[in-house]
Steps between C-alpha positions, in 0.01 A plus 500: 500500500873432535683411181622139475870605492468671837316201647768266367773722646330495842470122488868463405601731786291301746648170375854638537418614851363158588808328356725725715293423812515130419880509465534690825276253683686209348832638631347564839361148509846358415656706774244381753556138402872547557431650842271207592767252392764687698285502813421131455875428487556710812223316678648163402845606623346623827321168547823309435684719752225449753514120447874502544475704818232268636717201416799659672287567808386139511855376461621725781223369725591145405870563569419662833280207597764252382769677701323426828611180666150381578171611358225560747133588479439801281833475316434141407150593371645789301762278344242233414275765354786640291594157369137429417478825311812410301348162412176666384697747287699215344175313429356813331811534286484135397130540417573805284778318320276203423225725350 
């Protein structure tokens, strides 16, 4: 049979080892949370950039359509579609603001 002092020493060593592992895992967890937050911010910025580019594209199409003296057929449909899309987007924004 192992003397109680030796058993106590083994238990203390194991507890210290567990505390060190816990601290290491806690630091790793914190680091991973920071990485997730950073990636979420990057994703948000990318989405904003994409939205801006899409808006610029729509505006360029609208300006090109407006620059033509008369709208015919497909151009007229595209312009009407673009205006309808703007109206829907404005309605969504108003709905979000009212929530």
